TORKERO-111052 format. One record per residue: residue number from 1; residue in one letter; x, y, z of N, C-alpha, C in turn. Coordinates in steps of 0.1 Angstrom, whole numbers, always signed. Layout:
N
NODE    n  res   n_xx   n_yy   n_zz  ca_xx  ca_yy  ca_zz   c_xx   c_yy   c_zz
NODE  NUM    A      X      Y      Z      X      Y      Z      X      Y      Z
...
# end
This chain:
246
NODE    n  res   n_xx   n_yy   n_zz  ca_xx  ca_yy  ca_zz   c_xx   c_yy   c_zz
NODE    1    M  +1264  +1050   +993  +1267  +1042   +982  +1274  +1050   +971
NODE    2    K  +1286  +1047   +967  +1293  +1054   +956  +1290  +1047   +943
NODE    3    I  +1287  +1055   +933  +1284  +1049   +920  +1296  +1052   +911
NODE    4    N  +1303  +1041   +907  +1314  +1042   +898  +1311  +1043   +884
NODE    5    H  +1320  +1048   +875  +1317  +1049   +861  +1315  +1034   +856
NODE    6    L  +1305  +1032   +848  +1302  +1019   +843  +1297  +1020   +829
NODE    7    Y  +1302  +1011   +820  +1297  +1011   +806  +1292   +998   +803
NODE    8    L  +1279   +997   +802  +1273   +984   +799  +1269   +984   +784
NODE    9    T  +1274   +975   +776  +1270   +974   +762  +1258   +965   +761
NODE   10    A  +1249   +970   +754  +1236   +962   +752  +1232   +964   +737
NODE   11    A  +1226   +954   +732  +1221   +956   +718  +1209   +964   +718
NODE   12    V  +1209   +974   +709  +1197   +982   +708  +1188   +976   +697
NODE   13    T  +1177   +971   +701  +1169   +962   +691  +1158   +970   +685
NODE   14    G  +1154   +965   +673  +1142   +970   +667  +1145   +982   +659
NODE   15    V  +1136   +985   +650  +1136   +997   +642  +1122  +1003   +642
NODE   16    L  +1120  +1015   +638  +1107  +1021   +638  +1099  +1015   +626
NODE   17    F  +1087  +1012   +629  +1078  +1007   +619  +1072  +1019   +611
NODE   18    V  +1076  +1019   +598  +1072  +1031   +590  +1059  +1027   +582
NODE   19    C  +1049  +1035   +585  +1036  +1034   +579  +1029  +1047   +579
NODE   20    G  +1017  +1047   +575  +1009  +1059   +574  +1008  +1066   +587
NODE   21    C  +1007  +1059   +598  +1005  +1066   +611  +1018  +1066   +619
NODE   22    G  +1027  +1057   +616  +1040  +1057   +624  +1037  +1050   +637
NODE   23    V  +1048  +1051   +646  +1047  +1045   +659  +1042  +1056   +668
NODE   24    P  +1031  +1053   +676  +1026  +1064   +685  +1035  +1067   +696
NODE   25    L  +1036  +1080   +700  +1044  +1084   +711  +1042  +1076   +724
NODE   26    E  +1029  +1072   +725  +1026  +1064   +738  +1033  +1051   +739
NODE   27    S  +1039  +1046   +728  +1047  +1034   +728  +1059  +1035   +737
NODE   28    Y  +1063  +1047   +741  +1074  +1050   +749  +1070  +1052   +764
NODE   29    Q  +1058  +1049   +767  +1053  +1052   +781  +1062  +1046   +792
NODE   30    P  +1068  +1034   +790  +1077  +1028   +800  +1088  +1038   +805
NODE   31    I  +1093  +1047   +796  +1103  +1057   +800  +1097  +1066   +811
NODE   32    F  +1084  +1070   +810  +1078  +1079   +819  +1073  +1071   +831
NODE   33    D  +1069  +1058   +829  +1066  +1050   +841  +1078  +1049   +851
NODE   34    R  +1090  +1047   +845  +1101  +1047   +854  +1104  +1060   +860
NODE   35    Y  +1102  +1071   +853  +1103  +1084   +858  +1094  +1086   +871
NODE   36    Y  +1082  +1082   +869  +1072  +1084   +881  +1075  +1074   +892
NODE   37    S  +1082  +1063   +889  +1085  +1053   +899  +1096  +1058   +909
NODE   38    T  +1103  +1068   +905  +1113  +1074   +914  +1107  +1085   +922
NODE   39    T  +1108  +1085   +935  +1102  +1095   +944  +1114  +1103   +950
NODE   40    L  +1113  +1116   +947  +1124  +1125   +951  +1124  +1125   +967
NODE   41    K  +1136  +1125   +972  +1139  +1126   +987  +1137  +1112   +993
NODE   42    L  +1131  +1102   +986  +1129  +1089   +992  +1136  +1078   +985
NODE   43    S  +1135  +1078   +972  +1141  +1067   +964  +1157  +1068   +966
NODE   44    T  +1163  +1056   +968  +1177  +1056   +970  +1184  +1052   +957
NODE   45    S  +1197  +1053   +956  +1204  +1049   +944  +1202  +1034   +941
NODE   46    A  +1201  +1026   +952  +1198  +1012   +950  +1185  +1009   +944
NODE   47    D  +1175  +1017   +948  +1161  +1016   +943  +1161  +1019   +928
NODE   48    V  +1168  +1030   +924  +1168  +1035   +911  +1175  +1025   +902
NODE   49    L  +1187  +1020   +906  +1195  +1011   +898  +1187   +998   +895
NODE   50    A  +1178   +994   +904  +1171   +982   +902  +1160   +983   +892
NODE   51    M  +1156   +995   +888  +1145   +996   +878  +1147  +1005   +867
NODE   52    V  +1158  +1013   +866  +1160  +1024   +857  +1163  +1019   +842
NODE   53    Q  +1168  +1007   +841  +1173  +1003   +828  +1166   +990   +823
NODE   54    D  +1163   +990   +810  +1159   +978   +803  +1171   +973   +796
NODE   55    P  +1177   +963   +801  +1191   +958   +796  +1190   +953   +782
NODE   56    D  +1178   +950   +777  +1177   +945   +763  +1178   +956   +753
NODE   57    T  +1174   +968   +756  +1173   +979   +747  +1181   +991   +751
NODE   58    E  +1187   +992   +762  +1193  +1004   +767  +1207  +1002   +773
NODE   59    M  +1214  +1013   +774  +1227  +1013   +780  +1227  +1021   +793
NODE   60    L  +1237  +1019   +801  +1237  +1026   +814  +1250  +1033   +816
NODE   61    S  +1248  +1046   +821  +1260  +1054   +824  +1259  +1059   +838
NODE   62    Q  +1270  +1060   +845  +1270  +1064   +859  +1282  +1073   +862
NODE   63    S  +1280  +1082   +872  +1291  +1089   +878  +1289  +1087   +893
NODE   64    D  +1296  +1095   +901  +1295  +1094   +915  +1281  +1097   +920
NODE   65    S  +1273  +1106   +913  +1261  +1110   +918  +1249  +1111   +908
NODE   66    V  +1252  +1106   +896  +1241  +1106   +886  +1242  +1093   +878
NODE   67    V  +1229  +1088   +875  +1228  +1076   +867  +1218  +1078   +856
NODE   68    A  +1221  +1072   +844  +1212  +1074   +833  +1211  +1061   +825
NODE   69    A  +1199  +1057   +821  +1197  +1047   +812  +1192  +1053   +799
NODE   70    W  +1198  +1049   +787  +1195  +1056   +775  +1195  +1046   +763
NODE   71    G  +1188  +1050   +753  +1187  +1041   +742  +1185  +1049   +729
NODE   72    V  +1187  +1042   +718  +1185  +1047   +704  +1177  +1037   +696
NODE   73    K  +1170  +1042   +686  +1163  +1033   +677  +1162  +1039   +663
NODE   74    G  +1160  +1031   +653  +1158  +1036   +640  +1171  +1034   +632
NODE   75    K  +1169  +1035   +619  +1180  +1032   +609  +1192  +1042   +612
NODE   76    K  +1189  +1054   +614  +1199  +1064   +617  +1200  +1069   +631
NODE   77    N  +1194  +1061   +640  +1194  +1065   +655  +1188  +1078   +657
NODE   78    R  +1177  +1081   +650  +1171  +1094   +651  +1160  +1095   +662
NODE   79    T  +1157  +1083   +667  +1148  +1083   +679  +1157  +1079   +691
NODE   80    H  +1157  +1087   +701  +1166  +1085   +713  +1159  +1089   +725
NODE   81    W  +1162  +1084   +737  +1155  +1086   +749  +1165  +1084   +761
NODE   82    F  +1161  +1088   +773  +1168  +1085   +785  +1159  +1087   +797
NODE   83    N  +1163  +1080   +808  +1159  +1083   +821  +1172  +1087   +829
NODE   84    M  +1172  +1098   +836  +1183  +1102   +844  +1179  +1106   +858
NODE   85    V  +1187  +1102   +868  +1184  +1106   +882  +1197  +1110   +888
NODE   86    A  +1196  +1121   +896  +1207  +1126   +903  +1205  +1125   +918
NODE   87    F  +1215  +1122   +926  +1214  +1119   +940  +1221  +1129   +949
NODE   88    D  +1216  +1131   +961  +1223  +1138   +971  +1236  +1130   +974
NODE   89    Q  +1248  +1136   +974  +1260  +1129   +976  +1263  +1124   +990
NODE   90    D  +1256  +1129   +999  +1257  +1124  +1013  +1248  +1113  +1016
NODE   91    Q  +1235  +1115  +1014  +1225  +1105  +1017  +1221  +1096  +1006
NODE   92    M  +1225  +1099   +994  +1223  +1091   +982  +1208  +1088   +979
NODE   93    N  +1200  +1098   +983  +1186  +1097   +979  +1184  +1106   +966
NODE   94    A  +1173  +1103   +958  +1171  +1111   +946  +1167  +1125   +949
NODE   95    V  +1174  +1135   +942  +1170  +1149   +943  +1166  +1155   +930
NODE   96    R  +1169  +1148   +919  +1165  +1153   +906  +1162  +1141   +897
NODE   97    K  +1152  +1142   +888  +1149  +1131   +879  +1144  +1136   +866
NODE   98    Y  +1146  +1129   +855  +1143  +1133   +842  +1138  +1121   +833
NODE   99    G  +1128  +1123   +825  +1124  +1113   +815  +1123  +1120   +802
NODE  100    F  +1129  +1115   +791  +1130  +1122   +778  +1128  +1112   +767
NODE  101    I  +1121  +1117   +756  +1120  +1110   +744  +1121  +1120   +732
NODE  102    L  +1129  +1117   +722  +1128  +1124   +709  +1125  +1113   +699
NODE  103    E  +1113  +1113   +694  +1109  +1103   +684  +1108  +1109   +670
NODE  104    E  +1113  +1102   +661  +1112  +1106   +647  +1105  +1095   +639
NODE  105    I  +1095  +1099   +631  +1088  +1089   +623  +1086  +1095   +609
NODE  106    N  +1084  +1086   +599  +1080  +1090   +586  +1066  +1086   +584
NODE  107    E  +1058  +1097   +582  +1043  +1094   +580  +1041  +1090   +566
NODE  108    N  +1050  +1093   +557  +1048  +1089   +543  +1062  +1089   +537
NODE  109    W  +1064  +1080   +528  +1077  +1078   +522  +1082  +1091   +515
NODE  110    N  +1073  +1099   +510  +1078  +1111   +503  +1077  +1124   +511
NODE  111    R  +1076  +1122   +524  +1075  +1134   +533  +1087  +1133   +543
NODE  112    P  +1092  +1145   +547  +1103  +1145   +556  +1099  +1139   +570
NODE  113    P  +1108  +1133   +578  +1105  +1128   +591  +1100  +1139   +600
NODE  114    K  +1091  +1136   +609  +1085  +1145   +619  +1090  +1141   +633
NODE  115    P  +1099  +1148   +639  +1103  +1145   +652  +1094  +1152   +663
NODE  116    A  +1094  +1146   +675  +1086  +1152   +686  +1094  +1149   +699
NODE  117    L  +1094  +1159   +707  +1102  +1158   +720  +1093  +1159   +732
NODE  118    R  +1095  +1151   +742  +1089  +1153   +755  +1099  +1152   +766
NODE  119    L  +1099  +1161   +776  +1107  +1160   +788  +1099  +1162   +800
NODE  120    D  +1100  +1153   +809  +1095  +1154   +823  +1106  +1156   +832
NODE  121    A  +1106  +1166   +841  +1117  +1168   +850  +1112  +1173   +864
NODE  122    A  +1119  +1169   +874  +1115  +1173   +888  +1128  +1175   +896
NODE  123    Y  +1127  +1185   +904  +1139  +1189   +912  +1135  +1192   +927
NODE  124    V  +1144  +1188   +936  +1144  +1193   +949  +1151  +1206   +948
NODE  125    M  +1144  +1217   +949  +1150  +1230   +946  +1157  +1236   +959
NODE  126    E  +1168  +1242   +957  +1175  +1248   +969  +1167  +1259   +975
NODE  127    A  +1168  +1260   +988  +1160  +1270   +996  +1165  +1284   +992
NODE  128    D  +1178  +1286   +989  +1182  +1299   +985  +1177  +1304   +972
NODE  129    V  +1172  +1295   +963  +1165  +1299   +951  +1150  +1301   +954
NODE  130    L  +1144  +1292   +961  +1130  +1294   +964  +1126  +1306   +973
NODE  131    D  +1135  +1308   +982  +1132  +1318   +993  +1139  +1332   +991
NODE  132    A  +1146  +1333   +980  +1153  +1346   +978  +1142  +1357   +976
NODE  133    A  +1147  +1370   +978  +1139  +1381   +976  +1138  +1385   +961
NODE  134    Y  +1126  +1384   +956  +1124  +1388   +942  +1115  +1400   +940
NODE  135    A  +1117  +1407   +929  +1109  +1419   +927  +1095  +1416   +925
NODE  136    N  +1092  +1405   +919  +1078  +1401   +917  +1077  +1386   +914
NODE  137    G  +1065  +1381   +913  +1063  +1366   +910  +1069  +1361   +897
NODE  138    N  +1069  +1370   +887  +1074  +1366   +874  +1089  +1364   +875
NODE  139    E  +1096  +1373   +882  +1110  +1372   +883  +1114  +1359   +890
NODE  140    K  +1106  +1356   +901  +1109  +1343   +908  +1107  +1331   +899
NODE  141    L  +1097  +1330   +891  +1095  +1319   +882  +1106  +1318   +872
NODE  142    I  +1111  +1329   +867  +1122  +1329   +857  +1135  +1324   +864
NODE  143    E  +1138  +1329   +875  +1150  +1324   +882  +1149  +1310   +886
NODE  144    I  +1138  +1305   +890  +1136  +1290   +893  +1138  +1282   +880
NODE  145    L  +1133  +1287   +869  +1135  +1280   +856  +1150  +1280   +852
NODE  146    K  +1156  +1291   +854  +1171  +1292   +852  +1178  +1282   +860
NODE  147    A  +1175  +1280   +873  +1181  +1271   +882  +1179  +1257   +877
NODE  148    A  +1167  +1254   +872  +1163  +1241   +867  +1172  +1237   +855
NODE  149    E  +1174  +1247   +846  +1182  +1245   +834  +1197  +1242   +838
NODE  150    E  +1202  +1250   +848  +1216  +1248   +852  +1218  +1235   +859
NODE  151    S  +1208  +1230   +866  +1209  +1217   +873  +1209  +1206   +862
NODE  152    F  +1201  +1207   +852  +1201  +1197   +841  +1214  +1197   +834
NODE  153    K  +1219  +1209   +831  +1232  +1209   +824  +1243  +1203   +832
NODE  154    G  +1243  +1205   +845  +1253  +1199   +854  +1252  +1184   +855
NODE  155    D  +1240  +1179   +856  +1238  +1165   +856  +1242  +1158   +843
NODE  156    A  +1238  +1164   +832  +1241  +1158   +819  +1256  +1158   +817
NODE  157    R  +1263  +1169   +821  +1277  +1170   +819  +1285  +1158   +826
NODE  158    E  +1279  +1152   +836  +1285  +1141   +843  +1286  +1129   +834
NODE  159    L  +1277  +1128   +824  +1276  +1115   +818  +1277  +1115   +803
NODE  160    T  +1275  +1126   +796  +1273  +1126   +782  +1285  +1123   +774
NODE  161    F  +1297  +1123   +780  +1309  +1118   +773  +1308  +1104   +769
NODE  162    D  +1298  +1097   +774  +1296  +1082   +771  +1291  +1080   +757
NODE  163    S  +1283  +1089   +752  +1276  +1086   +739  +1272  +1098   +732
NODE  164    K  +1274  +1098   +719  +1270  +1109   +710  +1255  +1110   +710
NODE  165    S  +1248  +1099   +709  +1233  +1100   +709  +1227  +1105   +722
NODE  166    F  +1233  +1101   +733  +1229  +1106   +746  +1232  +1121   +747
NODE  167    R  +1243  +1125   +743  +1247  +1139   +743  +1237  +1147   +734
NODE  168    N  +1233  +1141   +722  +1224  +1148   +714  +1210  +1150   +721
NODE  169    S  +1206  +1140   +728  +1194  +1141   +736  +1194  +1153   +745
NODE  170    T  +1205  +1154   +752  +1206  +1165   +762  +1207  +1178   +756
NODE  171    I  +1213  +1179   +744  +1214  +1192   +736  +1200  +1196   +732
NODE  172    M  +1192  +1187   +728  +1178  +1191   +724  +1170  +1196   +736
NODE  173    V  +1173  +1191   +748  +1166  +1196   +760  +1171  +1210   +763
NODE  174    Q  +1184  +1212   +762  +1190  +1225   +765  +1185  +1236   +755
NODE  175    Q  +1183  +1232   +742  +1178  +1241   +732  +1164  +1245   +736
NODE  176    A  +1156  +1236   +742  +1142  +1239   +746  +1143  +1249   +758
NODE  177    F  +1151  +1246   +768  +1152  +1256   +779  +1157  +1270   +774
NODE  178    K  +1167  +1270   +766  +1172  +1283   +761  +1161  +1291   +753
NODE  179    S  +1153  +1283   +745  +1143  +1290   +738  +1132  +1296   +747
NODE  180    V  +1129  +1289   +757  +1119  +1295   +767  +1125  +1307   +774
NODE  181    L  +1137  +1306   +779  +1144  +1317   +786  +1146  +1329   +777
NODE  182    Y  +1149  +1326   +764  +1150  +1337   +755  +1137  +1345   +754
NODE  183    K  +1126  +1338   +753  +1113  +1345   +752  +1110  +1352   +765
NODE  184    L  +1113  +1346   +776  +1111  +1353   +789  +1120  +1365   +791
NODE  185    G  +1132  +1364   +786  +1141  +1375   +787  +1136  +1387   +780
NODE  186    H  +1129  +1385   +769  +1124  +1397   +761  +1110  +1401   +766
NODE  187    S  +1103  +1391   +772  +1089  +1394   +777  +1087  +1387   +790
NODE  188    P  +1092  +1392   +801  +1091  +1385   +814  +1076  +1383   +819
NODE  189    A  +1067  +1391   +814  +1053  +1389   +818  +1048  +1375   +814
NODE  190    Y  +1053  +1369   +804  +1049  +1356   +800  +1051  +1345   +810
NODE  191    A  +1060  +1348   +820  +1063  +1338   +830  +1051  +1334   +838
NODE  192    A  +1041  +1343   +839  +1029  +1341   +846  +1021  +1329   +840
NODE  193    K  +1024  +1325   +827  +1017  +1314   +821  +1024  +1300   +825
NODE  194    L  +1035  +1300   +831  +1042  +1288   +833  +1034  +1278   +842
NODE  195    P  +1028  +1283   +853  +1021  +1273   +862  +1007  +1269   +856
NODE  196    L  +1002  +1276   +846   +988  +1274   +841   +988  +1260   +833
NODE  197    Y   +976  +1255   +833   +974  +1242   +825   +979  +1243   +811
NODE  198    E   +975  +1255   +805   +979  +1256   +791   +994  +1259   +789
NODE  199    G  +1001  +1263   +800  +1015  +1265   +799  +1019  +1277   +791
NODE  200    L  +1032  +1277   +788  +1037  +1288   +779  +1041  +1283   +766
NODE  201    A  +1036  +1289   +755  +1039  +1285   +742  +1053  +1291   +738
NODE  202    F  +1061  +1284   +731  +1074  +1289   +726  +1077  +1281   +713
NODE  203    D  +1087  +1286   +706  +1092  +1279   +694  +1106  +1272   +697
NODE  204    H  +1106  +1259   +695  +1119  +1252   +696  +1126  +1254   +683
NODE  205    P  +1139  +1257   +682  +1146  +1260   +670  +1146  +1250   +659
NODE  206    T  +1144  +1237   +663  +1143  +1227   +652  +1129  +1220   +652
NODE  207    L  +1122  +1220   +663  +1109  +1213   +664  +1097  +1222   +663
NODE  208    G  +1099  +1235   +663  +1087  +1244   +661  +1078  +1245   +673
NODE  209    D  +1065  +1245   +671  +1055  +1247   +681  +1057  +1239   +694
NODE  210    S  +1058  +1245   +705  +1061  +1239   +718  +1054  +1245   +730
NODE  211    R  +1053  +1237   +740  +1047  +1242   +753  +1056  +1237   +765
NODE  212    I  +1055  +1246   +775  +1062  +1242   +788  +1053  +1246   +799
NODE  213    R  +1052  +1237   +809  +1045  +1240   +822  +1054  +1238   +833
NODE  214    M  +1054  +1246   +843  +1062  +1245   +855  +1054  +1247   +867
NODE  215    V  +1054  +1238   +877  +1046  +1239   +889  +1056  +1237   +901
NODE  216    I  +1052  +1244   +912  +1060  +1244   +924  +1052  +1238   +935
NODE  217    D  +1057  +1227   +941  +1049  +1220   +952  +1059  +1219   +964
NODE  218    G  +1058  +1229   +973  +1068  +1229   +984  +1082  +1232   +979
NODE  219    D  +1091  +1223   +981  +1105  +1225   +976  +1107  +1217   +963
NODE  220    I  +1096  +1211   +958  +1097  +1203   +946  +1093  +1212   +934
NODE  221    V  +1101  +1213   +924  +1098  +1220   +911  +1096  +1210   +900
NODE  222    K  +1085  +1210   +893  +1082  +1201   +882  +1081  +1208   +869
NODE  223    V  +1087  +1203   +859  +1088  +1209   +845  +1083  +1199   +835
NODE  224    K  +1074  +1203   +826  +1071  +1194   +815  +1072  +1202   +802
NODE  225    I  +1079  +1197   +792  +1081  +1203   +779  +1076  +1193   +768
NODE  226    K  +1069  +1198   +759  +1065  +1191   +747  +1067  +1200   +735
NODE  227    C  +1075  +1194   +725  +1079  +1202   +713  +1074  +1194   +701
NODE  228    S  +1068  +1201   +692  +1063  +1196   +679  +1048  +1196   +679
NODE  229    K  +1043  +1200   +667  +1028  +1200   +665  +1022  +1186   +667
NODE  230    R  +1030  +1176   +666  +1024  +1162   +667  +1018  +1161   +681
NODE  231    W  +1023  +1167   +691  +1017  +1166   +704  +1003  +1172   +706
NODE  232    F  +1000  +1182   +697   +988  +1190   +699   +978  +1188   +688
NODE  233    T   +980  +1178   +679   +971  +1176   +668   +958  +1170   +673
NODE  234    D   +958  +1160   +682   +946  +1154   +686   +940  +1159   +699
NODE  235    Q   +948  +1166   +707   +943  +1171   +720   +951  +1183   +724
NODE  236    P   +945  +1193   +729   +953  +1205   +734   +962  +1201   +746
NODE  237    F   +973  +1208   +747   +983  +1206   +758   +976  +1205   +771
NODE  238    E   +967  +1215   +773   +961  +1217   +787   +950  +1206   +790
NODE  239    E   +947  +1197   +780   +938  +1187   +783   +944  +1173   +784
NODE  240    Q   +957  +1172   +782   +964  +1160   +783   +967  +1156   +797
NODE  241    N   +964  +1143   +801   +964  +1139   +814   +978  +1141   +821
NODE  242    D   +989  +1138   +814  +1002  +1140   +820  +1005  +1155   +823
NODE  243    V   +998  +1164   +816  +1000  +1178   +819   +991  +1182   +831
NODE  244    L   +979  +1177   +831   +969  +1180   +842   +974  +1175   +856
NODE  245    F   +980  +1163   +856   +984  +1156   +868   +999  +1156   +870
NODE  246    M  +1005  +1167   +868  +1020  +1168   +871  +1022  +1166   +886
# end
C-alpha cells in the first residue's frame, strides 16, 4: 500500500484550563494508548491509519512510508503532540513508532508557564547496528542511541514541512537526543545507566531536569524520554509505571 501526501484540515478544539493545578499530563494518555496499539513488525499501514488520528482535534500528514497525526492546543499553540509511525517500504508493516506530548500550563497567573515533554519511541533496529563489533557495552549503547536519533530525524523530515507546530515538536525531541548524546560524548561511562529503571539524567536546553531510559529486546529498541521537573515532583522516574513496563 502506497501512502500519498495528504493534508486533512481539522478544527483544533479546546484550550487549556488555567487554574492552580492546570491540566494533568495524564489527560493526554490517548496519545500513548495509540502508540502502544501499534505493534512493530505486525501492524500494517491500514491498521495504523484506522486508529492513529482523532479527526476532531488532529491533522494527518503522510508520505510514502511515514504517517503522523498531530495536534495543537492553547491560546498560543504551546501545547502540541503527535503520533508517528514509519513502515517498511516493501511489506508496509510498522518498523518505528513514536508518541509525543509537549504540554504547557500556567500554574498561577503571575508565574511563567511550565512546559513538560514526554517521548515514547520504538524501533526495529538494523542488524548491522545491533551486531557490529564494539569496544565495549557502553559504546554499543551509544551507537544504538545515535541510530535511533538518526531514524527519528529521517522520519520527521518526511512530514514536518506540513506544519510549523509539528516541526517544533520534532525539534524539541531532537534537542533532547542531542543533549543526551552530548553528555555521553563527554562521559561515555554514563551509557551504562540507559537500561536501568532510573535511566540517565540529563539537562534539556529549555526544559531542564530530564531522564532517558533505553532498553533492547531482541531487535526492538525502546526509548523513553521525560523532560521537566513536573514529571518527577510526585513520583521518581524509576517508579512510574510507563517506565517500569516499557
